[in-house]
N, C-alpha and C positions, 0 to 999 in steps of 0.2 A: 202510652209508652213514656218512660222517663227520658228526660232530655239531657241528663248528665250522668255519666258513669266514670268510675275510676278504672284505669287500665295499668297494670303492672307489667313491666318488661324485665324478666329476671334471667340472669346468666351467671355461669361460673367464670366467665371472662369479661369482655368489654361491654356486652349487651347490644352490640351493633346489629347482629343477626336477628335477635329477638325484636329489636325496635323496627328493623326493616320489614320483617315478615308481618309483625303485628300491625304496623302502620298501614301496610298494603291492604290488610283485611278491614281495618277500621274505616278507611276512606270510602268503603262501599256503603256506609250507613250514614246518610245525610240526616240532618236535623237533631243529631245527638252530639252534645259537647263532651269530649273525653278528656278527663284529667289524666295525663300520662306521667307515670312514675317509673324511672329506670333504676334497677338495683343490680349493679354489676359485681363481679368477683364474689359471688355466693358459693364458696368452695369448701365449706365445712358444715357439719351437722349443727353446730352452734349458730352459725350465721343463718342457716336455713330455718331453724326454730324461731329466730328473731323475726325473720321475714314472714313466717306463718302467723306470728302474733300480730304483726303490723297489718296483714291482710284481714285478720279477724276484727281488729279495731276499726279498720276502714269500712268493713261490711256493716258493723254495728252503727257507725256514725252515718253512713250513707243510707242505711235502711234498704240496701239492695246489694246483690252479689257483685263484687269487683270482678274484673276480667284479668286473668293472669296468662301471659305469654312466656313460656319457659324454653330455654335452650340449654338447660343443665345436663351435662353428660353423665355424671355419676348417678347410678340408679338409686342408691340409698339416700343421697342428698335430695334427689329429685322428688322422691315420694313424700318427703317431709313437708313440701309446700302444696301437696294435693289435699286440700281441706274442703269440707262440704259447703262452707259459706262462700266459696268462690267458684267461678267457671274457669278451669285451668286447661289451656290448650298447650300441650307438651309436644313441641315439634319433633323431638327425638323419638318419642313413642309413636307418633303418627307416621314418620317417614323411615326411620332406621329399621324397624322390624320388618316391614315389607321388602325393603332392599336386601336385608340379610337373607330373607327367604328366597328372593329371586336370584341373588348372586351366590347362594349356597355357601355363605361364609359369615362369620361374625365380624362386626365392625371393630375398629381398634378402641373405640370409646376413649379417644385421646382428647383431653381438654385443650382448647385453643387452636385447633388446626385451621379453622376458617380464617382467623385473623392473626395468626402467629407468623414468625419469620421461619417458615419451613423450607422455602426455596430462595436461597440467597441471590440467585440470578434474577428472579422476578423482583425481589426486594430492591436490588441495585437498579433495575430498570425503572422502577417506580421513582426512586430518588433522583436518578438522572433526568427523567422526564419532568419532574417537578422543578428541578433546578433550571432546566432548559426553558420551561414556560416562564419562570420568573425573570430570567435574564434576557428573554426575547419578548418582553411585554411592551406594547405600544411602540414597536419599531425601534427599541433601544439598541439592538445590534443588527447590523446589515447582513451578517452571515447567516443566510437562511437555508443553506444547502442541506443541513441535517434535519430540517423540519419534516415531520410526517404530514403536517397540514398547517396552513397559514390562514387565520381568520381575519377578515377585513370588514370594516364597518365604521360608522361615525363614532365619536367619543361617547362612552357610556351606553353602548348598545348591547353589552353583555359579553364582550370578547374575553376579558381577563378571567372572570370566574369560570367560563366555559373551558378555556385553555387549561386552567388548573385542575378542573374536574376530569378532563380527558387524560391529563397526566397522572393524577392520583388514582383514578379508578381503572384506567385501561393501559397505562404505561405509554401513552401516545405523546410524542414530542410535538407540542403545539405552540406555534408562535402567533403573534397577532400584530396587525399593522393598522393604524388609525387613518381613515379617509378624512381629510381636512379640506376646508375651502380652497386651499392651494391646488388640490387635486381635481377640482371640479371644472367643468367647462372645457375639458381637454378630451381629445378623441381616444386616448389610450390610457391604460393603467399607469400609475407611477413607475418610473424607470426601474427602481429597485425590484419591483415585483415581476417585471417582464420574464426573467428566466424561470420563474416559479408559478406561472399561470396555472399549470396542471395541479398545483397544490392548494390553490386558493378556494376558500369557502366563505361566503358572505353572511353577515348578520344585519338585520334591519329591525326596526321597532316603530311603534306608532308615535307620531309627534307629541301627543298628549302625555304618553307614558314617559317619553324622553324628557319632556319639560319637567315632569315631576321629579325624575331622578336627578337631573342637573340642578334643579332648584334646591335640592337638599344639600348639594355640594357648594353651589355658588348662587345663593338667592338674589333675586332682583338684578341679575346680570344679563348682558347681551347674549352671553353663552347659553343661558337658560331660557331665553325668550321663545315663545311659541313660534313666531315667524322664523326665527333662526333654526329651530328644530325642524320645521316643515321644509325649509330650503335645503338644509343639509341632507335630510333623508331622501328628498326627491332627487337631488343630484347624485347621491351615493347609489341609489337604486338604478338610476339611468346609466351610471358608469358601469355598474356590475352587469346590467343587462347587455350593454353594448360589447362588453368584454367576454360575455358568455360565462360569467361566474355564477354558479348556483348560490342562492341565498335563502335564509330562513327568517321568518318574523319571530322575534323573541318575546313579543308583548305578553302573551298569555302562556308561555311555555316555561317549565321549571328548568333549572340547570341540568338535572338528570335527563329530562326528555330531550333537551337540545343536544347534549353530548351523545346520547344513544342514537338520535336521528342522524347526526353528522357522521358518526361511526359507520352507520349503515349506508347512507347516501354517498359517502366518499370512498366506500369500499376499503376502509382501514382495518387492518388486522390487529386486534387487541393483543397486548404482550403479557398482561397479567390477569388473573382471575380471582 
């Protein structure tokens, strides 16, 4: 079995959907290195012909068929990239035709619906949520009443990127509050968090991983020392357990997995799709 294959993600819009679906499939095949090539905005026969030629050249160069993941809507353009020297997985052909038969109607075949601004209310919710996450990062603002959820944990445990992903992907207003040595050794949560205990969700991380992350930011510092990381994590976890705050370990979880798990465990209702 070859250990390297080229995978093309082709779309008439951003390519996000083709990348997402294609990547989900490719992760099931361990031991193969995939060279990923995204070709967005292939929205004319001329562009499709150029793509087809690039696929042919890649097949000749690699001496094996490339993989092509396509979400092109226009049928005429779509068929131009269906060539014998590549395995083409066309998500519209696979899914739209059965849906049309089941729903007894033709699809709109409208380009850009999945990532366009079709619903301005959802778009505004996304922007508001992202702005909220950015302005309520690391406890910068004490007004937490509008927060859907408040992530707590030690510095660099993954709070900020998780908040931003919750905002961008789900429209969730997520704030975060850092647990610092000043908060440890006390029987209760920081005073600012008392009224919002029902909104709290904790993140923790292994000391070794935390040391690695902190060392990239402040190498050879007390902040990044392994014993400091161990102490802060131990104290933060004890504080969260005593306060009854559910927490997740971020060490081996992706941001996508963290956000999805938090959404489920905290019973949050997503506002955008």
